[in-house]
N, C-alpha and C positions, 0 to 999 in steps of 0.2 A: 331496770338493771338487767343486762343480758346474762343468761345463764350459760352462754356458750363457753366451752373450755378452750382457752387460748392454745394450749399445748396440742389438744386433739385437732383443732383447726389447722395449726401449723403442719402437723403430720399429714393430714389429709392433703393439703395443698402440695407438700413435698411429694407424696405418693403420685398425685395427679400429674405433677411436672415430670416425674420420672416416666410415667406411663406415656405421656405425650411425646417425650423425647425418644423413648423406644420405638414408639409407632413411627415417628418422623424418620428415624434412623433406618427402620425396616423399609419404609417407602423409598428412601434415598437408595438404599441397597438393591431393592427390586428394580428401580429405574435404571440403575447402572447395569444390573444383570441383563435387562431386556436390551439395553443399548449395545452391550458387547455381543450378545446373541445376534442381533441384527447385523452388527458389523461383520462378524464372521460369515454370516449368510451372504452378505454383499461381497466379501472377499472370495468366497467359494465360487459364487456365481460368476465373478469377474474372471477367475482362473479358468472356469469351464468355458466361458465365452472366448477367452484368448486361445485356449486349447483348440476349440473347435474352429476358430478363425484361421489359425495356422494350418489346419488340416484341410480347410475348404478348397484350397488351391490344389491339393493332392487329389481330392475327389473329382474335381473338374478336370485336371490333367490326365486322369486315368481314361477319359473318354476319347483321348487322341494319342497318336504316337508319342513315345516319351523315353527318356533314359531313366532307368530304374536305379535308385540309390540305396545302398546298405552301408551303414556306418559301423566301423569297428573301432571303438575308442576305449582306452584304458588297458589294463593288464588282462591277459587271457587266463580266466580261472573258471573252473566248473562251478556254476552258481553265481559267478561274478558279473559285473556289468557287461563285460565282453565274454561270452561263452559260446560254444559251438552249437548248442541247441537253438538258441535265439538267432545267431547268424544265419545258420542253415534254413531256419523257418523264413527269415526275411528273404533269402535267396529264392526259395521255393515260391513264396508269394509273388516275387517279381516275375518269375518265369511262368507262373500260372496266368498272368495277365497277357492277353494276346496283343495288346498295344505296346508291350515292352520291346523296344528295338535295340537296346544295349543295357548292359549292367555295369554300374560303376561301384566299385568297393572303395569307400572313402576311409582311409586307414590313418589313425594316429594312435599307435600303441608301441610300448617298449617290448612286447612279447609276453611270454609266460609259459603256460603249460604246453609241452610238445604234443601231449595227447589232444588237447583242444584244437591246436593248430593243425594237426594232422587230420582230424575229423572234418574240418572245414575244407582243407586242401583236397581231400579225397571226395568230398561232396561237390566241389567245383569241377573236378575231373569228370564226374558222372554227368553233371549238367551241361558241361561243354560238349560232350558226346551226343547228348540228347538234343541240344539246341545249338548246332554249329553256326547258325546265322546270327545269333544273339551273342556278340562278342562281350568278353569280360575285361574291364579296364580297372586295374588297381591304381588308385591314386593316392600317393603318400602326402601328408601334410607335414606336421612337425617331426614325427618319428615313425619309422617302419622298420623295426629291428627285431632280430631273433625270430620268435614264433610268428610275429606279425609279418615279417618278410616270407616266412614259410608259407603263409596263406597267400600273400601276393604272388608268389611263384606259381600258384595254381591258376592265375589269370592269363589271358591271352597277351595283355600288354600291361606294362608297369610304368607310371610316370611319377615324378617327384619334383618338388621345388628345388632349386639350386642349393638351398641351404638345409634341406631336410636331412635327417640322419637315417641312413639306409644301410642294411646288411646285417652285421653281427651274426654270421652263420657259424654258430657254435653252441655248446651245451655247457651249462654251469651248475655246479652244486657247491654250496658253501655252508659253513657252520663254524662252531667254536670248540676249543678244547679247554677243559678246566682242571686238568690233572694237576698241574703245578700250583694252581690256586688252592685246591683241596688240601694239598700237602702243607702248604704254608700256614693254613689255618687249623691244621690238625684234624682234618675230617677224612675218615676212611670210606671209600666207596664199597658198598656191599651189593653185588649184582649176582643173582642166581638166575640161570636160564635152563630150559629143557630144549636141547638143540645146541650144538657147539657154536653156531654162528648167529644165535638169536640176539645177542648183544652187539651185533654188527655196527661198527662205528659209533658206539656209545661215547658221547662227548666227555663223560666223567671217567673214562678208562683209557689207559695208554693205547695209541694207535698200533694196530697189527699190520705189518707189511702186506700180508695176504688180503686183508680187508681193503686197504687202499688199492691194491692191484685189481681186486674184483670190481670195485666201484669205477676205477678208471675203464675197465672193459665195458661196463654198462654205459658210461658216458660216451665212449667211442662208438658203441653200437648206435645210440641215439643220433650221434653226430653224423654217422654214415647214412642213416636214414634221411636226415635233414639234407645232406649233400645231394643225395640221389634225387630227392624231390625237387631241389633247385635245378639240377641238371636236366631232369625230365621237363620241367616247366619252361626253362629258358632255352634249352637246346643249344644250337650253334651260336646263339647271341652272346654266350658267356665268353669272357676273356680267359687267358691262360695265366694270369697273375698268380704266382705261388702263395700270395697272402689272402687270396680270395675266400678261403674257408678256414681262416685262423680265428675267427670271431671278432675281427676288427669291424668297426663301423665307419662308413664314409658319408661325406655329404652327397647331395644329389649330383652336384657337378663332378665329384670324383667317381661316383658310381656309374655314370653314363659310359665312359670309356671302357669300364670293366665289364659291361654288358648285363649289369644288374638291373638297369631300367632302360626304357626305350626313349625317353625324352625328359627334359626338365621343363615341365609345364604346371601351371596351377589347375585346380579342378575346373574353373571357368574356362581356361584356355583349352583343356581337353574336350569339355562340352562343345565349345564353339568351333574349334579349329580341327580336332581329331574325329570325335564321334559325329559332330555336326548336327546334333540334336540337343538344343538347349532346354526344351521342355522336360521337367524332371518330376518323378514321384518318389517320395521317401518311403521305402518299405522296411525300414529298420524296426525290429521288434524291441521295444523297450518296456519300461514300467508302465503299469496301468494308470488311469487317471488319478486314482486315489494316492498311489505311491509317488507319482509326479507331483501332486499337490503337497504331499507330506515332505518331499525332499526340498521343495522350494519355500514352504511356509513354516516348516517345523513340524515334527511328528506329533507333538502334543496338541498344537493348534489344529491340525488337520483332524485328529481324532475327535476333538471337542466338536467341531463343525459337523462331522459325519454323524456323531451322536445326536446332536441337535436336530439334524434332518432326518434321523432315523434310518441311515444308510449303513449297511455292513460293508467294510472295505473289500471284501471278496466279490461284491456284486458291482463294483465299479470298473470291471474289466472291459 
């Protein structure tokens, strides 16, 4: 007769089953972890390969005469995707290459900061004087308006598609007023300032005529700067239409007789028929490899892959 305790045997078997199940689950989890780590490594390597493959043509083309491309895309903002520092750096890099025979600014932007636009415009003026043989062609795609056109006016020639939106030579400031809303809900605005005009155009306080007049003077001053830049850049090619500097935007087809552009051509047509140099090198200064990967694959995924590889984002420049 067995002296084994059935209850103790059952408990031992149960514990053993739980332990084996736990070990099995740990192995399964570890296998999946290894799989996903390998997957992210493969993805990262693929992105690097694609990135380098896209750049290889540029490296090869730099060894022979070419048209330099600098892209200006999105809103002009300090620290934004399109900013004066990056654009000017791209322009400098293009001019530093002795094989650059022409510079094409490929523009698709609604405008933005007049300060950023003026910085690029002034930089183009300097480079035009230093390198008179390397002509600058501003080519507009979907949109070249406001500050973007300010920049384009600094080029030797401007081209756009017939359907491109061009112009908008004006200055804008907008906002909201909440005075009536506060009164309706019974909220009183309490604003204390040191300096009589420190609360200038406060959206929760009633507008003061002198504040509105002062702001209009500021806008008119910036508008005059814009107009002068366009007149200086375009010269006698500008028409005399009284609506030219009202802030209206035109299609490329409408802009041509106004003298805002020199022709309605696509970038490919400009390269082939105007510049007559179809070999190109892109000098656009953009995000580093890590940021480009993060934007395309998701920040968290890129961070995980970089951590797995032991790479610091700042070292992937």
